[in-house]
Steps between C-alpha positions, in 0.01 A plus 500: 500500500622847418387811682166505682321829573182525707279810492275558802240771485213600729249452219442228243469742208817682598710183523367382164573840346857496633554160338357635173743793521793258538383319185462835318857584597621166358315579177652849480842335523398292195530177698140381469623174345656414838159490673410130540184535704291795614174501694337713770730376775835418341736557210772246418791632293797337327800674656818578308689229690259231374309464826135591547421801718165558666308815595191447719242740636288451808251728670598529866208579721629703792236553768402866540571498876853368445558761230376776733736380774797507265414851379469636855867427586 
């Protein structure tokens, strides 16, 4: 396995959009042919060293009370 990147976001749409932006960046670099698999949760890419790299996105649901405690410090 090559590099593995995990994107956590407080909202499902935001984490999905961040993954889409990573894929857009790969396309801008004219490396779209290196994308092996792409769905709503993951993108698998052929790396330059021959290994497969993986970018995943997950919505992380942080409870509002915990978030408020962290912001009050």
